[in-house]
N, C-alpha and C positions, 0 to 999 in steps of 0.2 A: 552586790554593786551598789555603791553609794552615789546618789545624785544630789548636787547641791540644790538648795532652794533656788527656784527660777530657771533651772537648767533645763531647756527644752531643744529638741532638734527641730528647726524650722522647716527642714525639708520633710518632715512628716506631716505637714499641715495638710489637712484632708478636705476634699470637696464635700458638700452637703450630700446626704443620701439621695440617690437617684430618684427615690420615691417622693421627695419633698417638693411641694409647689409653693414658693415663697410668696406667690401672688395671692394665694387663698389663705385667709387667716381663719383660725379655728376660734370663732367668736365666742363660744362658750367659755373657753379657758380665757381668752384674753380679756373679756368683760369682767369675769370673776376675779382675775389678778388685779385689775384696775381698781375694781369697787372695793376690795378688801383692803388694797394699799391706801385708797382714799380715806375710807373710813377709819383705819388705824391712825392716820395723820390728826385725827380729833383728839388723840391722847395728848397732843401738844396744848390744847384748849384747857385752861385752869379748871373749867367747870367740871371736866371729866376725870380729873386727877384724884386718885386716892392711893395711899401706900399699900392698902390691902390689894387694890387692882394691880399695882406693880409686882407685889409679892405672887399673885396668881399667875401673871403673864411669865414670870421667871420660873416659877415651879412648874407651870404647865408645859414650859419646853421640855422638861425631862419627864414630865408624866405622859403627856399627849404625844411629843415626839418620841422621846426614849423608848416608852413602852408601846406605844401604838404603831409608830413607824419603824423605828430601828429594830425592836425586838420583834414586834409580831409581823408586820408586813415583810420585814427583811429576812431576819434570821430564822423565824419560825416558819412562815408561809413560803417565802421563795426559795430559800435553801434547805428547808426541813432539817434544820441543825439541832432541833430538840422537840418534844413532844410534850404538851401540856394537857389537862383536862379540857373538853370542849367547852364548859362553861368559862373557863378561865381564857381560852383562846378567844371566845367571841367577845369577852369582856376587853380584851387588849384591841381585838379589831374595831370595836366601837370607837376606843379612843383614837385609832388611826383614822376612822372615818371623820371624826371630830377635827382632824387636823387638815381636811380638805385637800387631800393629795390623791383624789379619785377613789374608785372601789378598790378592794384588795386584789380582785382578779386582775384588773386593769394594771395596777402598780407592779404586781408580781410579772405579768406577761412582758412589760417593757424592760424590767430590771433582768430578767433572763434573757431577753434578746440583747441586751446591753453586754452582758457576760459572754453570748456567743460570738459578738461581733466587736468586742472591745477595741476602741480606737482604730477601727477600720471603717470603710465608707459606711457600711450598713448599721453601724453603732448608732442608735437613735439621738444620743446627746454626747458625743465626743467633744471636749473643748479644743481639740486639734482642728475642728472645722470653724473655730471662732469660740473665744471665751464666753461671750454673751450667749452665743448659741447653745453651748454646752450648759449653761448655767440656767437659762429660762428660755431662751428663743425657740428651742425644739418643740415646745409644748404649743406655741402660738401659730406655727406654720403647719399647714396640712400635709401630712405624710401618709400616703396610701398604704404604707406597709403596717401603720398602726391602726388601721380600722378595727374596730372592736372585734367583730366576728372573725375576722381573718387571723390577727395576732392571738385572740383567745383559744382558737382551734389549735394552733401551734405550741403555745407555751403555757396555757392556764386550764387545760382540762381537768386537771386534778383539783383545781380550787372550785370550779364550778359543778364539780360533782356533789358538793356539800350543799344541802338546801338553803342554808343560811346565807351564803356568799351568792347563790343565784337569786334569792330575793332581793339582795343588794343590787342586782342589775337589772331585774326585771319588774320591780315594783317601786312605790314610793318611798320604800324604807329608808334609803340613803338619805334624801332631803328631809325627811321626817326626824332622823336622828340629829342632823345638823341644825335644824330650826329648834329642836327641842334642847339642844345644848345652849343655845343662846337664850332660851326662856329660863334654863336653870340658873344660869350666873346671873341675869337680870332680877329674877324673883327671889334669890338667895339674898342679894344685895337689899332689895326692896324689904323683904321680911326682917332682916337683921337690923336694918334702919328703924323699922316700926317698933320691933321688940326693945330697942335701945331707948325708946321714948322720943325719937326725932319726929318731927313733922312729915306729912306725906311727900312734900316737895323735896326735903332733904333726904328722905329715904329714897325716893325716886332717883335723885342725883346719885346717890351711892350705888344703887343698882346699876345705873347707866355707866360708871366707872368700871364696875366690874365686868359690865359686858364689853366696853371698848377694850380694856387692857386685857381681861381674862380671855376673850374670844379672838378678837380682831387683831390686837397687837401680837398676842401669842402665836396666832396662825401665821401671820407674815413672818415673824422670827423663825418659826419652825420651817416655813418654806424655804428661805434663805440658808438656813442651816442645812437642810436636806439637799438642796441644790448644790452647796459648797463641796459635797461629796463628789458630785458629777463633774464640778469645774475645777476647784482648787486642788483637790486630791487626785487630779490627772495631769496637773500642771506643775505644781510645787511640792517639793518633799524629797525623801530618800526612798530607795528601794532596797529592801532586804532579799528580794528574789528576782530574778530574770523572768518575768512572766510573758514577755513577748509583746507587751503593750506598755502604756505610760502610767498605769496606776502608781501612785506614790503614797508613802506613809507621811501624813502631814499633821504634826503635833497640834497646831491651832484647830484644825477641823476636829481632831480626835477629842479636844477638850469640849468643844461646842456639842458634839454628837455623843459624848459618853463612850467613845471607842470606835465609832464607824470610821474615823479617819485614819486608823491603821490600814488603808485601803490596798496597798500593795500585799500585806499579809493575806488580806481577804481575797484579793485575786489569785494569790498562790494557793489557797485552799478554801474555795468558796463555801463548802457545806459546813466547816467548822464553826460552831457557835462561839468560839474564842477568836478575836482579832488582834488582840495584842500578844506578840509572840517573845518580846523581850521583857525582862523583869520591869523595865521602866516604861513601857508601852501600856499605860493604865486603860483597862476596859471596864467600864462601870456597867455595862449592859451584860457583860459576861459574868461579873460579881453578882448582879441580880439573879441571873440563870443559876449560878451556883447555890444561891440562897434558896430559889425555888426547889432545886434539886435536893437540898438539905432538909426541907420540910415534906418531901414527897409530892410536890407539885410540878416536877419536870421530871422526864426520864428519857433515854436515849440521846443524852446530850453528846453531840459530836466535838471531839477535841481535834487540834491539828494533827493531821497524818503524820507519822513518825518519820516517813520518807520527806515530808516538806521541812519539819524541823531539822532534819539532818543536812539540809542544804543552807541552814541559817549561818551566815558569816560569823567566825568567832568574835569578831569585833566590827563595829561599824565603820564602813569604809572600804572593807576588803571585797574581794569579789566572791559570789556565792558559787 
């Protein structure tokens, strides 16, 4: 079934989940989102500019967002689409933590609930309840169904059996990792400037540019790129499969996310580590997984189920 970009059924517009109280703001999220966006705007100040910082922001989208969120949080932890050594899994998870999208257990629990209730009223972030709601609003309004202990008990018990992920929930390890990442970027720039023979002021300026661009701009970019899967890829694009909800394959989101935008394919076969099902649906995250598999660092890699692929239309635009 092919659906043109922008084609949605307005009759399917949803009410917000019954458990949402729009009058109660989740201030921890609201303040964090506001502060990071405000700091990222400093990138427009010439004093904070450096081409190295810009390169770190762009590269960081693919390293922290691609490997930390898309590979680790999503394909590895949420859907168990592959297995890697624990040291490597934890390294990827730390990249995810540095993307400031909450703890792995929280991210996994919310995403599993999304799949269980996709584009129905209990979906935490369906854009059918409002585009901005699906993109970011769902995080800012209190939702009783997403209270940590309640949602963890139902959707993330397997994650919290691991001592590392429990420590991220119960200790200061999460904020320590985040603040340490700030220090790494600033001190790397400061040290590089000093080694280059620049004065202390110039070296500090270079360190500040790496901090603003490599951390705050990069985090804001990764946020909106990740959120676009929840919003854009449930509104615009085409469907290879009739999945009973509004997930779409969106080429723009796929480019931004290194393959996560082939979202209808993913909803058709959620466990598969491969999201691109057609030859031209390029999936760089899966290519990276294949590389890990080739050198013995990934095993039990899930491919699309044969029954799923058998439903793939022979040509785009035909009915599956």
